Backbone bond lengths (Angstrom), bond angles and torsions (degrees), N, CA, C in turn:
res aa  C-N    CA-C-N  psi(-1)  N-CA   C-N-CA  omega(-1)  CA-C   N-CA-C  phi
1 M - - - 1.446 - - 1.558 108.97 -
2 T 1.283 115.86 128.11 1.444 120.40 -178.85 1.535 110.94 -79.22
3 V 1.309 114.32 169.65 1.472 119.92 -178.89 1.525 110.92 -61.90
4 S 1.351 116.46 -39.71 1.494 120.04 -178.68 1.552 109.13 -70.13
5 Q 1.350 118.17 -35.08 1.476 118.58 176.30 1.519 110.64 -67.80
6 S 1.304 115.80 -41.97 1.461 119.81 178.56 1.547 111.95 -63.88
7 D 1.319 112.95 -40.48 1.485 118.31 176.35 1.538 111.38 -62.29
8 Y 1.349 114.09 -42.43 1.455 119.89 179.69 1.564 110.57 -62.06
9 R 1.352 115.35 -45.43 1.487 119.08 178.54 1.529 111.59 -62.45
10 D 1.326 116.73 -37.31 1.467 118.26 178.56 1.562 110.12 -64.64
11 K 1.321 115.65 -40.81 1.463 119.38 176.72 1.508 112.04 -65.28
12 L 1.307 116.28 -40.52 1.459 121.97 178.68 1.545 110.66 -62.29
13 R 1.309 115.77 -45.02 1.464 122.33 176.28 1.537 110.86 -60.26
14 A 1.299 115.89 -46.97 1.462 122.03 179.38 1.528 110.43 -61.45
15 Q 1.305 118.79 -38.38 1.440 119.97 178.65 1.529 110.69 -66.93
16 L 1.313 116.08 -40.13 1.515 119.49 177.86 1.520 109.94 -63.21
17 I 1.300 118.27 -42.60 1.447 123.18 179.55 1.518 108.57 -62.47
18 S 1.288 119.43 -45.62 1.445 122.69 178.90 1.555 110.05 -62.07
19 A 1.317 118.29 -45.14 1.459 121.41 -179.55 1.493 110.38 -61.97
20 H 1.309 116.86 -43.41 1.504 122.89 176.52 1.532 109.74 -57.83
21 A 1.326 117.31 -46.94 1.435 119.76 -179.91 1.536 114.62 -61.46
22 K 1.351 113.72 -37.63 1.463 118.83 178.52 1.537 111.02 -66.11
23 V 1.309 115.93 -42.46 1.479 119.20 177.49 1.554 109.98 -66.94
24 Q 1.306 116.82 -36.13 1.469 121.12 178.77 1.565 109.80 -63.71
25 Y 1.303 116.93 -42.11 1.494 121.86 176.54 1.553 109.25 -61.25
26 T 1.349 114.96 -45.63 1.460 117.93 -176.95 1.539 110.03 -66.57
27 F 1.299 116.57 -43.14 1.495 121.51 178.02 1.540 108.64 -58.02
28 T 1.302 117.14 -50.13 1.487 120.79 -175.60 1.556 109.79 -68.06
29 S 1.332 117.23 -35.08 1.456 120.43 175.65 1.525 111.66 -62.56
30 H 1.328 115.67 -41.35 1.446 119.26 176.94 1.538 111.16 -61.47
31 E 1.357 115.09 -42.00 1.471 121.39 176.87 1.551 110.94 -59.16
32 K 1.290 114.48 -42.39 1.492 118.83 -178.55 1.505 110.48 -70.33
33 D 1.345 118.79 -34.51 1.501 120.99 175.10 1.517 109.57 -68.61
34 I 1.334 117.42 -36.91 1.494 118.75 176.45 1.544 110.28 -58.37
35 H 1.329 117.32 -48.42 1.464 120.83 179.24 1.525 111.47 -59.52
36 R 1.349 115.82 -46.17 1.442 121.29 -178.39 1.498 112.62 -60.86
37 L 1.360 116.26 -46.66 1.465 121.77 -178.31 1.534 111.63 -68.12
38 K 1.305 115.86 -38.60 1.467 118.72 179.36 1.555 109.96 -65.99
39 A 1.282 117.01 -38.38 1.490 119.79 177.67 1.545 109.65 -66.85
40 W 1.340 117.72 -42.65 1.425 122.11 176.65 1.534 112.48 -60.09
41 D 1.327 114.98 -41.94 1.477 121.00 178.68 1.532 110.65 -65.86
42 F 1.308 115.99 -41.87 1.476 121.29 178.09 1.507 109.95 -58.51
43 C 1.328 116.91 -50.86 1.478 120.90 -179.57 1.541 111.94 -63.70
44 L 1.283 116.18 -40.63 1.453 120.53 178.99 1.531 111.83 -62.03
45 R 1.325 115.62 -44.35 1.467 120.17 -179.81 1.544 112.18 -64.63
46 W 1.344 114.82 -42.79 1.454 116.76 177.29 1.539 112.29 -66.11
47 F 1.301 118.29 -37.94 1.442 123.31 175.69 1.508 111.99 -57.50
48 Q 1.369 114.12 -42.48 1.490 120.06 178.86 1.521 109.34 -66.52
49 I 1.297 117.88 -41.04 1.496 120.08 -179.95 1.499 110.85 -64.64
50 I 1.320 117.87 -45.72 1.449 121.86 -179.78 1.534 112.09 -63.46
51 L 1.354 116.58 -44.13 1.458 119.05 176.93 1.504 112.31 -63.28
52 S 1.340 115.51 -41.48 1.491 119.39 176.92 1.466 112.52 -60.49
53 A 1.339 115.65 -42.07 1.490 119.84 179.73 1.508 111.72 -62.80
54 I 1.367 114.60 -44.78 1.447 120.06 -178.18 1.543 111.05 -64.96
55 T 1.358 115.64 -45.55 1.441 122.64 -177.77 1.534 110.28 -63.84
56 A 1.250 118.65 -37.05 1.474 121.31 -172.03 1.535 112.29 -97.22
57 S 1.256 120.50 -3.58 1.492 118.36 -174.21 1.556 113.42 -100.69
58 S 1.279 112.12 156.91 1.479 117.69 173.81 1.539 111.16 -83.16
59 F 1.309 114.30 3.45 1.482 121.18 178.21 1.552 107.36 -57.51
60 L 1.271 117.32 -40.12 1.487 122.37 -177.92 1.517 110.45 -57.14
61 I 1.302 115.94 -44.51 1.477 119.50 -173.78 1.526 110.13 -67.46
62 T 1.320 117.52 -39.74 1.450 121.36 -178.51 1.515 112.54 -73.81
63 V 1.299 118.55 -40.01 1.477 121.18 -176.02 1.585 110.41 -87.06
64 F 1.254 115.92 -38.71 1.493 120.40 -178.58 1.523 110.58 -127.04
65 P 1.350 118.58 68.28 1.448 118.31 -173.15 1.530 113.24 -60.56
66 E 1.301 118.32 -36.60 1.468 121.25 -176.96 1.550 111.60 -76.60
67 W 1.289 115.80 -31.13 1.481 121.75 -170.85 1.548 108.83 -104.80
68 A 1.298 119.62 1.37 1.463 121.19 -170.73 1.543 113.15 -56.75
69 K 1.347 117.24 -45.76 1.443 121.56 -178.34 1.523 111.93 -63.54
70 T 1.311 114.36 -47.62 1.463 122.69 179.70 1.494 111.53 -62.58
71 L 1.321 115.68 -50.20 1.437 121.45 -179.31 1.558 109.81 -64.52
72 G 1.286 118.63 -42.11 1.482 123.95 175.95 1.507 110.91 -58.91
73 A 1.337 116.61 -45.25 1.455 121.61 178.95 1.519 113.10 -63.17
74 C 1.347 113.85 -44.65 1.481 120.18 178.74 1.551 110.45 -62.18
75 C 1.336 115.71 -45.44 1.494 120.05 178.56 1.514 109.64 -62.43
76 A 1.348 118.37 -40.93 1.446 121.88 178.92 1.543 110.93 -62.53
77 L 1.333 116.82 -41.82 1.427 120.28 178.30 1.539 109.91 -66.53
78 L 1.298 118.38 -44.10 1.459 120.23 176.68 1.544 112.04 -60.63
79 L 1.303 115.97 -37.46 1.464 121.12 179.60 1.557 109.35 -66.57
80 V 1.280 118.02 -39.58 1.460 120.94 178.34 1.520 110.26 -65.27
81 I 1.328 115.92 -43.94 1.489 121.90 176.47 1.550 110.94 -60.98
82 T 1.311 114.90 -47.82 1.476 120.72 179.29 1.490 113.46 -61.05
83 N 1.344 116.35 -40.99 1.458 121.77 176.82 1.523 111.95 -64.36
84 A 1.342 114.94 -39.75 1.489 118.71 177.75 1.506 111.42 -66.23
85 V 1.350 116.25 -40.33 1.481 121.64 178.01 1.565 107.84 -63.49
86 A 1.322 116.14 -48.13 1.479 119.19 -177.88 1.492 110.45 -63.61
87 K 1.344 120.26 -35.35 1.464 121.49 -179.74 1.529 109.68 -70.68
88 N 1.300 117.57 -41.41 1.510 121.84 -175.48 1.513 111.24 -76.89
89 L 1.309 118.21 -39.91 1.472 119.73 -174.14 1.527 111.10 -87.94
90 N 1.311 117.57 -42.88 1.484 124.88 179.32 1.546 111.72 44.75
91 P 1.320 115.77 70.19 1.488 118.79 -179.04 1.552 113.67 -62.13
92 A 1.341 114.85 -29.09 1.514 116.36 177.30 1.518 111.21 -64.69
93 S 1.283 118.68 -42.13 1.428 122.61 179.80 1.527 111.13 -68.04
94 E 1.317 115.29 -40.79 1.518 120.12 176.86 1.539 111.35 -62.15
95 A 1.361 113.12 -41.28 1.478 117.91 177.48 1.498 110.60 -61.89
96 Q 1.312 118.50 -38.47 1.480 122.35 177.89 1.515 110.06 -64.86
97 E 1.302 120.93 -37.99 1.471 122.73 176.80 1.558 110.88 -62.70
98 H 1.366 114.93 -40.16 1.450 119.82 177.84 1.516 109.24 -66.78
99 R 1.315 117.28 -37.20 1.485 121.62 178.05 1.534 110.23 -60.54
100 R 1.343 114.23 -46.71 1.471 117.29 178.34 1.510 112.16 -60.55
101 A 1.337 116.30 -41.07 1.501 119.78 179.60 1.548 108.82 -63.73
102 A 1.302 118.88 -46.36 1.447 121.09 179.78 1.544 110.76 -60.60
103 D 1.312 114.07 -44.22 1.496 117.90 179.26 1.515 112.10 -62.31
104 R 1.338 119.47 -31.98 1.434 123.35 176.97 1.537 111.78 -74.69
105 L 1.336 116.76 -30.66 1.481 121.92 -176.11 1.542 110.34 -79.40
106 W 1.343 117.07 -29.83 1.469 119.42 -173.61 1.533 112.88 -57.16
107 P 1.338 121.50 -48.10 1.453 119.06 178.66 1.539 112.77 -63.55
108 I 1.311 117.59 -30.53 1.474 121.71 176.33 1.499 110.55 -61.74
109 L 1.351 116.92 -43.68 1.443 120.98 177.45 1.552 109.97 -58.60
110 E 1.307 114.97 -46.77 1.465 119.51 -179.60 1.488 112.48 -64.17
111 Q 1.345 118.28 -34.18 1.470 121.69 179.02 1.522 108.93 -68.76
112 Y 1.356 117.14 -39.47 1.450 118.92 176.87 1.508 111.00 -62.55
113 K 1.319 117.69 -44.53 1.448 120.80 177.63 1.503 112.21 -59.72
114 S 1.322 116.54 -42.55 1.461 119.92 177.24 1.521 112.05 -64.27
115 L 1.292 116.96 -41.37 1.487 120.91 178.17 1.539 110.25 -62.14
116 L 1.317 115.69 -42.63 1.464 117.45 177.93 1.510 112.15 -67.59
117 T 1.296 117.00 -36.02 1.479 122.18 175.97 1.509 109.93 -62.57
118 D 1.332 117.82 -44.18 1.449 123.06 -175.75 1.550 113.88 -85.66
119 F 1.302 115.59 -0.81 1.456 124.30 -169.85 1.549 111.35 -47.35
120 D 1.359 117.12 -50.07 1.466 120.49 -174.68 1.519 112.86 -71.72
121 E 1.340 116.73 -16.41 1.476 120.55 -178.45 1.518 111.30 -93.07
122 L 1.318 118.72 -10.89 1.435 122.82 -176.41 1.497 111.74 -104.76
123 D 1.342 116.65 150.31 1.471 118.31 175.06 1.511 109.23 -86.16
124 D 1.349 116.55 167.20 1.444 122.34 -176.21 1.557 112.87 -56.86
125 T 1.317 117.71 -37.36 1.457 121.64 178.76 1.502 112.48 -61.90
126 Q 1.320 114.99 -45.60 1.480 120.55 178.51 1.510 111.09 -62.71
127 I 1.316 115.76 -42.99 1.461 120.56 -178.38 1.518 109.78 -64.64
128 R 1.272 117.28 -45.41 1.481 122.51 -179.46 1.521 109.94 -61.15
129 A 1.324 115.83 -46.05 1.485 119.83 -179.19 1.508 111.50 -61.25
130 E 1.349 116.86 -41.48 1.477 119.08 179.83 1.508 109.41 -70.83
131 R 1.358 116.74 -37.70 1.462 120.11 177.79 1.533 110.91 -59.12
132 E 1.322 115.62 -46.57 1.447 120.44 -179.68 1.528 111.79 -62.48
133 N 1.340 115.60 -39.50 1.473 120.02 178.80 1.513 109.87 -64.18
134 L 1.322 117.19 -43.52 1.457 121.23 -179.88 1.515 110.56 -65.56
135 T 1.380 117.54 -41.57 1.421 120.18 -179.49 1.509 111.77 -64.70
136 E 1.313 120.19 -38.83 1.422 123.29 177.27 1.568 110.85 -65.49
137 T 1.321 115.61 -44.97 1.419 120.49 -179.43 1.510 112.26 -61.64
138 V 1.330 117.32 -43.41 1.455 124.34 177.90 1.548 109.67 -63.01
139 A 1.318 116.70 -43.22 1.456 121.34 179.38 1.556 110.65 -62.91
140 D 1.337 117.82 -40.64 1.475 120.47 176.20 1.527 111.71 -63.64
141 I 1.327 114.52 -39.99 1.492 118.22 178.24 1.509 110.99 -63.72
142 Y 1.331 114.80 -49.13 1.488 118.86 178.63 1.501 114.15 -57.63
143 A 1.348 115.15 -37.21 1.487 119.63 -176.13 1.548 109.70 -73.96
144 S 1.293 119.14 -19.78 1.462 119.79 -174.36 1.568 113.75 -112.66
145 T 1.304 115.92 7.06 1.477 118.65 -178.32 1.529 109.88 -123.36
146 P 1.308 116.80 161.34 1.495 119.83 179.84 1.544 111.05 -69.60
147 R 1.270 113.61 152.36 1.466 122.02 175.56 1.595 105.60 -71.81
148 T 1.332 114.30 148.83 1.447 116.30 173.33 1.521 110.20 -85.67
149 S 1.302 116.90 161.20 1.470 120.52 -177.79 1.517 109.71 -84.91
150 E 1.307 115.72 159.80 1.474 121.36 177.81 1.540 109.04 -63.17
151 K 1.314 116.65 -35.88 1.471 118.99 178.90 1.521 111.53 -65.29
152 A 1.364 116.97 -40.70 1.419 120.16 177.67 1.519 112.12 -64.77
153 Y 1.331 116.88 -37.92 1.449 120.55 179.55 1.534 109.11 -64.53
154 R 1.313 117.58 -43.31 1.492 120.24 178.29 1.526 110.77 -62.57
155 R 1.302 115.77 -40.57 1.458 118.82 178.76 1.555 111.32 -67.67
156 A 1.310 116.29 -38.26 1.464 120.14 175.75 1.507 111.51 -65.19
157 Q 1.322 116.53 -41.18 1.452 120.12 177.82 1.503 111.22 -60.04
158 R 1.327 116.99 -45.12 1.478 122.01 179.64 1.555 107.58 -65.02
159 A 1.310 117.46 -44.24 1.467 120.80 -177.04 1.516 111.08 -63.21
160 L 1.296 117.39 -41.85 1.465 121.03 -175.38 1.516 114.03 -79.12
161 T 1.346 115.98 -33.43 1.458 118.88 -174.84 1.544 111.32 -95.88
162 K 1.283 118.41 -45.29 1.450 119.83 -174.80 1.529 112.38 -93.97
163 E 1.293 117.05 -39.74 1.459 121.55 -176.73 1.556 111.94 -91.88
164 E 1.322 116.10 -7.61 1.476 124.14 179.95 1.504 112.33 50.87
165 E 1.355 115.08 40.53 1.457 120.91 172.68 1.518 109.52 -63.25
166 Q 1.307 117.47 148.65 1.456 123.79 -179.41 1.513 113.37 71.21
167 T 1.336 118.23 16.14 1.455 121.39 177.69 1.542 109.10 -128.66
168 F 1.287 115.14 162.75 1.467 120.40 177.34 1.543 108.11 -126.38
169 N 1.301 114.97 144.46 1.473 120.49 173.30 1.565 108.23 -75.44
170 E 1.299 116.70 164.48 1.456 120.55 178.59 1.564 111.32 -52.07
171 G 1.309 115.94 123.10 1.450 120.35 177.91 1.537 116.58 85.20
172 E 1.316 115.39 -15.02 1.480 120.47 -176.25 1.522 112.97 -64.08
173 A 1.338 116.27 -45.58 1.471 119.67 -179.08 1.547 111.11 -65.13
174 E 1.305 116.87 -33.89 1.476 118.08 -178.98 1.528 110.84 -68.31
175 R 1.302 119.71 -24.81 1.467 119.56 179.68 1.560 111.69 -64.67
176 F 1.345 115.80 -17.85 1.474 117.95 179.54 1.566 111.27 -82.98
177 L 1.310 114.42 -10.28 1.482 117.86 -179.65 1.519 109.81 -88.25
178 P 1.336 116.26 154.33 1.476 118.56 174.50 1.515 107.59 -59.42
179 P 1.338 118.50 150.88 1.470 120.46 -178.54 1.505 115.40 -53.53
180 V 1.342 118.02 -35.35 1.446 120.80 -178.27 1.527 112.30 -68.21
181 S 1.352 120.18 -20.50 1.435 123.43 -176.62 1.535 111.82 -96.82
182 R 1.303 119.00 -4.53 1.441 121.76 -179.19 1.536 111.85 -77.48
183 R 1.360 115.29 150.79 1.452 119.64 174.48 1.523 110.59 -66.56
184 Q 1.295 114.27 143.50 1.500 119.00 -179.59 1.483 109.21 -95.20
């Protein structure tokens, strides 16, 4: 292998590593958006339940006899607004879309890892063909899934760089294997 071929393979490997990292960030950002939207949905649902209970209960009359009608009307108005927000935003549905996106990205991440593992055993033509296939698949996924939020990206960045989410320390991954499958 000549110096220029070696240099080309180094660049090819670096490009695959970069592409893998970008997909990893997107995957983790979708996961962070799922958590954010589920929390928002949980709070919204509980707020609706509480407002419904206050609006419909005789509790208001006993605790706030003079203000019961006003408080009941205000809670009813807040409930209508909350229901309209919940209907239009639908964070649970949006979280489900992010779940589908993350589920579609997971095998892509694994394919990149496999390609990088097999890199030295494959010739340049095979690597380029697999790279192009992965690039097209990722582009199709990106085109058909929701964008992640800026907040999710920042949380993903923190999780991947500072908290080392999605990584294992030396020997940590092997502890999940049955003892007979571990390296000796």
